[in-house]
N, C-alpha and C positions, 0 to 999 in steps of 0.2 A: 582554545578559541572560544570567546564569548558566544553564547547562543545567538545573540542579536547579530553577530559578525558571521555566522554560519549559514551556508546555503543547504537548504533541504528541498528534496523533491518528493512530493507526496503522490503516491502511484495507486492505480487499481487496474485489474485485468479483468477481462471476461475470457473463458476458455471453453473448449469443447467437453471438458469433463474435470474430474479431480485428480486423475492420475498424472503426476508430473512427468512420468517416463513415456507415456503413450499419447496423452492429449496435447492440444495445441492452443496457442493464443489466438483470440479472434478479435480482441479489442485491447487497446492500451491507452491509458490516460495518465498524464503527469501534470500536477499543479505545483509550481515552485512556491517556496516560502523563503523570503529574505528579510532580514530584520524583524523576523517573526510576523511579517505581514504576508497575506495571501495574494500572490500576483496572478489573479485570474486571467488578465489580458495576455499573459505569457504562457498560459497553459497549452499543452499539446494533447491531441487526441486523434487516434486513427483506428479504423477497422483493419483487420489483417486476414487475408484469405488463408485458411488452413489447407493442408493436403487432403484431410478427411474431415467430414462434418458429422457431428453426432446430433440428430434431430431431437433427442431426448433432453439436451441441454437447453434447448430453445425456451423451454418453460421457465428457466431461471433468468435468462438474460434477454430474451425476446428478439434475438439476432437471428434472421432467417438466412437461408441459402441465397435468396435474391439479394438481400442486403450485402452479401459478401461477393456477389458475382463480379463486380468491377473493383473490389478492394485490392490493395497491393499485397504482395507477399512480405513475409518478414524481412527477407533479404533487402527488398526494395525500400523498406523504411527504417532499416537497422541504424543508419547514420543519423537520422532524425531523432530516433529513440535514445541513442547514446548521448547526443547533444542535450536533450531534454533531461537526462539523468545526471545533471551537473550538481553534485552535492551528496549529502547523506540521504539515502532512500528511507522514507517513512511510509508505513501503511498499516492496515488492520489485518492481523495475522500475516504479515508481510513475507515471512519465509516461504509461503506457498507461492506468492508472486515472484519472489526472488529466484526460486528454483526454476520456474518457467523461463524466466530471462536468461539465467545461466545457460540452461539447455539450448535455447533458441540461438543464442550467440555462439555457443560452441559448435553447433550444427554448421554454421557459415564461417568457422574458422577464427572467431573472436574470443579471446579470453576475457571473461568479465568478472570483476570482483569489486564489491562496494560494501561499505558500512551500511547496516540496516538498523532501523529502529521501529519496533512494533508498538502501536499505541496500546495494545492489550497489555503488554508487559509493563508499560508506564503506569497504567491503571492498577495493575496488580501491585506494584511497588507503592503507589500511593495508599492503596487500601491497607497494606501492612503498617504504614507509618501512622495511620489514623485509627487502626483497629476496626475498620468498617467491615460489616458482614459480607459474605460472598456476593459479588456483583454479577449482573448480567452483562457479560463481556462481548455479546454480539454487537455489531455496529448499530443495530436498532436500539439495544440497551443503552449504549454509550450516548447515542443521540438523545435518547430520553433523559438520561442523566444531566446532560448539558442543556437541555430544553431546545434542541434544535428541531425545526419543523421538518418532518419526514414526508415531504411532498413528491419526491420522485426517487426511486431506489432501483438497484440492479442495472444501472447504467454505469459504465467505468468512470466516465467523467464526473457524474453526480457523486458517485461514491467516493472518489478522490477528493472532491471539494468538500464533502462532509467530513472526511477523515482529517483534512487540512484544519477545519474549524475545530474539531476535537483536540487535535495536536496543539492548537493555540491555547485552548483552555487549560490543557495539562501543563504546558510550559509555565503558565502564570502560577498554577499550584506548585510546580517543582521549584520555582524561584523562592518560595517561602522556606524551603529546606536547604537552600544553598546550592541547589542544581542550576548553576548558571553558565556552565561551559559544555561544549560538545563531548569533551573527554569524560566528564562526570556522568553525563546522560548515557553515553555508550557503556559506561562501567555499571550503572545500576540496572540497565536492560539486560546486559550480559549476565549479571548476577542472578537476576529472576529467571532468565531463560535457562541457565544451566542447573538451577535448583528445581526446575519444573520440566526437565527434559523428557518426562514421560507423558507429558500432555499431548493432545492432539495438536497437529500442525495448524489446521484450519478451524477456527472457532466462528461458526455462523451466528 
Protein backbone atom coordinates (compact mmCIF):
# COMPACT_ATOMS: atom_id res chain seq x y z
CA UNK A 1 0.00 0.00 0.00
CA UNK A 2 1.29 3.47 -0.94
CA UNK A 3 2.40 5.58 2.04
CA UNK A 4 -0.20 8.21 1.10
CA UNK A 5 -2.93 5.58 1.39
CA UNK A 6 -1.68 4.21 4.73
CA UNK A 7 -3.09 5.18 8.11
CA UNK A 8 -0.51 5.96 10.76
CA UNK A 9 -1.08 6.73 14.43
CA UNK A 10 1.75 8.65 16.06
CA UNK A 11 1.86 8.04 19.80
CA UNK A 12 3.58 9.08 22.98
CA UNK A 13 3.12 7.99 26.59
CA UNK A 14 4.00 9.26 30.02
CA UNK A 15 4.72 6.58 32.60
CA UNK A 16 5.49 6.18 36.29
CA UNK A 17 8.97 4.94 35.38
CA UNK A 18 11.06 3.11 32.79
CA UNK A 19 10.41 -0.48 33.85
CA UNK A 20 7.90 -1.88 31.38
CA UNK A 21 7.16 -4.79 33.72
CA UNK A 22 6.38 -2.88 36.91
CA UNK A 23 5.63 0.73 35.92
CA UNK A 24 2.38 2.04 34.46
CA UNK A 25 1.04 4.50 31.93
CA UNK A 26 -0.28 7.79 33.25
CA UNK A 27 -0.89 9.59 29.94
CA UNK A 28 -1.55 8.51 26.35
CA UNK A 29 -1.58 10.62 23.21
CA UNK A 30 -2.23 9.66 19.62
CA UNK A 31 -2.05 11.92 16.56
CA UNK A 32 -3.38 10.36 13.34
CA UNK A 33 -1.57 10.84 10.03
CA UNK A 34 -3.45 10.15 6.81
CA UNK A 35 -2.33 11.00 3.27
CA UNK A 36 0.86 12.02 5.13
CA UNK A 37 -1.09 14.89 6.70
CA UNK A 38 -1.27 15.42 10.46
CA UNK A 39 -4.91 15.37 11.59
CA UNK A 40 -4.57 17.38 14.80
CA UNK A 41 -8.34 17.76 15.16
CA UNK A 42 -8.69 13.97 15.36
CA UNK A 43 -5.99 13.54 18.00
CA UNK A 44 -6.75 11.70 21.22
CA UNK A 45 -5.27 12.40 24.64
CA UNK A 46 -6.08 11.12 28.10
CA UNK A 47 -4.59 10.91 31.54
CA UNK A 48 -4.69 7.45 33.12
CA UNK A 49 -4.87 6.72 36.82
CA UNK A 50 -2.17 4.18 37.83
CA UNK A 51 -2.46 1.69 40.64
CA UNK A 52 0.72 3.13 42.14
CA UNK A 53 2.31 6.54 41.64
CA UNK A 54 6.05 7.22 41.63
CA UNK A 55 6.66 10.78 42.84
CA UNK A 56 10.20 10.72 41.37
CA UNK A 57 8.82 10.49 37.84
CA UNK A 58 7.01 13.83 38.22
CA UNK A 59 10.23 15.72 37.47
CA UNK A 60 10.10 14.30 33.94
CA UNK A 61 6.43 14.64 33.05
CA UNK A 62 5.06 17.16 35.58
CA UNK A 63 1.90 15.10 36.18
CA UNK A 64 1.03 15.17 39.87
CA UNK A 65 -1.09 12.88 42.04
CA UNK A 66 -3.77 15.61 42.07
CA UNK A 67 -3.80 15.69 38.26
CA UNK A 68 -4.57 11.97 38.25
CA UNK A 69 -7.13 12.01 41.05
CA UNK A 70 -10.13 12.05 38.71
CA UNK A 71 -8.44 10.38 35.76
CA UNK A 72 -9.95 7.17 34.33
CA UNK A 73 -8.28 3.80 34.74
CA UNK A 74 -6.75 2.17 31.68
CA UNK A 75 -9.67 -0.27 31.53
CA UNK A 76 -12.11 2.63 31.35
CA UNK A 77 -10.39 4.17 28.31
CA UNK A 78 -9.06 1.01 26.66
CA UNK A 79 -11.77 1.04 23.96
CA UNK A 80 -11.05 4.68 23.04
CA UNK A 81 -7.32 3.96 22.92
CA UNK A 82 -7.92 0.95 20.64
CA UNK A 83 -10.04 3.12 18.34
CA UNK A 84 -7.33 5.78 18.25
CA UNK A 85 -4.72 3.15 17.30
CA UNK A 86 -6.24 2.65 13.85
CA UNK A 87 -3.21 2.13 11.65
CA UNK A 88 0.51 1.53 11.85
CA UNK A 89 1.91 2.85 15.12
CA UNK A 90 4.70 5.43 14.82
CA UNK A 91 6.76 6.87 17.65
CA UNK A 92 10.15 7.88 18.99
CA UNK A 93 11.81 4.80 20.51
CA UNK A 94 8.32 3.37 20.08
CA UNK A 95 9.21 -0.15 21.27
CA UNK A 96 9.13 1.26 24.80
CA UNK A 97 5.60 2.62 24.37
CA UNK A 98 4.45 -0.51 22.55
CA UNK A 99 5.53 -2.75 25.44
CA UNK A 100 3.52 -0.66 27.89
CA UNK A 101 0.46 -0.84 25.63
CA UNK A 102 0.75 -4.61 25.17
CA UNK A 103 1.13 -5.15 28.91
CA UNK A 104 -1.84 -2.88 29.75
CA UNK A 105 -4.14 -4.53 27.22
CA UNK A 106 -3.05 -8.02 28.29
CA UNK A 107 -3.89 -7.15 31.89
CA UNK A 108 -7.54 -6.57 30.91
CA UNK A 109 -7.70 -9.62 28.64
CA UNK A 110 -7.12 -8.00 25.25
CA UNK A 111 -4.49 -9.34 22.86
CA UNK A 112 -2.79 -6.39 21.22
CA UNK A 113 -0.55 -6.65 18.19
CA UNK A 114 0.36 -3.93 15.70
CA UNK A 115 3.04 -3.01 13.23
CA UNK A 116 5.29 -0.30 14.65
CA UNK A 117 7.68 2.19 13.07
CA UNK A 118 10.37 3.98 15.04
CA UNK A 119 11.42 7.39 13.71
CA UNK A 120 14.86 6.75 15.25
CA UNK A 121 15.33 3.69 13.02
CA UNK A 122 14.21 5.67 9.96
CA UNK A 123 16.82 8.32 10.78
CA UNK A 124 19.51 5.64 11.20
CA UNK A 125 18.62 4.21 7.79
CA UNK A 126 18.72 7.66 6.17
CA UNK A 127 22.10 8.36 7.79
CA UNK A 128 23.52 5.14 6.36
CA UNK A 129 22.25 6.05 2.89
CA UNK A 130 23.90 9.48 3.00
CA UNK A 131 27.01 8.49 4.98
CA UNK A 132 26.18 11.13 7.56
CA UNK A 133 28.11 11.17 10.83
CA UNK A 134 26.49 9.89 14.03
CA UNK A 135 23.35 11.90 14.73
CA UNK A 136 21.73 13.06 17.94
CA UNK A 137 18.76 10.68 17.91
CA UNK A 138 17.00 12.09 20.94
CA UNK A 139 13.70 13.73 20.13
CA UNK A 140 15.33 17.09 20.90
CA UNK A 141 18.14 16.28 18.47
CA UNK A 142 15.71 15.30 15.71
CA UNK A 143 13.66 18.44 16.33
CA UNK A 144 16.81 20.51 15.91
CA UNK A 145 17.70 18.60 12.75
CA UNK A 146 14.35 19.47 11.20
CA UNK A 147 14.31 23.00 12.70
CA UNK A 148 11.20 22.47 14.78
CA UNK A 149 10.54 24.94 17.56
CA UNK A 150 10.99 23.20 20.92
CA UNK A 151 8.45 25.34 22.77
CA UNK A 152 6.91 22.67 24.99
CA UNK A 153 8.19 19.19 25.76
CA UNK A 154 7.58 16.20 28.01
CA UNK A 155 3.84 16.35 27.49
CA UNK A 156 2.51 13.27 25.70
CA UNK A 157 0.34 15.21 23.26
CA UNK A 158 3.07 17.74 22.41
CA UNK A 159 5.67 15.00 21.93
CA UNK A 160 3.31 12.98 19.71
CA UNK A 161 2.71 16.08 17.58
CA UNK A 162 6.44 16.80 17.27
CA UNK A 163 7.07 13.16 16.38
CA UNK A 164 4.39 13.34 13.68
CA UNK A 165 6.13 16.38 12.19
CA UNK A 166 9.50 14.60 12.18
CA UNK A 167 7.85 11.58 10.54
CA UNK A 168 6.49 13.84 7.79
CA UNK A 169 9.98 15.18 7.04
CA UNK A 170 11.40 11.67 7.04
CA UNK A 171 8.83 10.37 4.57
CA UNK A 172 9.79 13.15 2.16
CA UNK A 173 13.43 12.02 2.37
CA UNK A 174 12.44 8.37 2.04
CA UNK A 175 10.52 9.03 -1.17
CA UNK A 176 13.80 10.08 -2.82
CA UNK A 177 15.08 6.54 -2.26
CA UNK A 178 11.96 4.86 -3.58
CA UNK A 179 10.50 4.06 -0.15
CA UNK A 180 6.94 4.81 -1.16
CA UNK A 181 4.93 2.02 0.47
CA UNK A 182 4.18 0.80 3.98
CA UNK A 183 5.69 -2.59 3.09
CA UNK A 184 9.01 -1.05 2.05
CA UNK A 185 9.07 1.22 5.10
CA UNK A 186 8.43 -1.65 7.52
CA UNK A 187 11.14 -3.67 5.78
CA UNK A 188 13.85 -1.01 6.22
CA UNK A 189 13.02 -0.24 9.87
CA UNK A 190 13.00 -3.94 10.73
CA UNK A 191 16.34 -4.39 8.96
CA UNK A 192 17.89 -1.58 11.03
CA UNK A 193 16.20 -2.82 14.20
CA UNK A 194 17.56 -6.34 13.98
CA UNK A 195 21.03 -5.18 12.96
CA UNK A 196 21.12 -2.98 16.08
CA UNK A 197 19.34 -5.27 18.54
CA UNK A 198 21.98 -4.61 21.19
CA UNK A 199 21.05 -0.93 21.35
CA UNK A 200 19.08 0.52 24.25
CA UNK A 201 15.31 0.35 23.85
CA UNK A 202 14.72 3.93 24.91
CA UNK A 203 16.85 6.73 23.44
CA UNK A 204 16.26 9.99 25.30
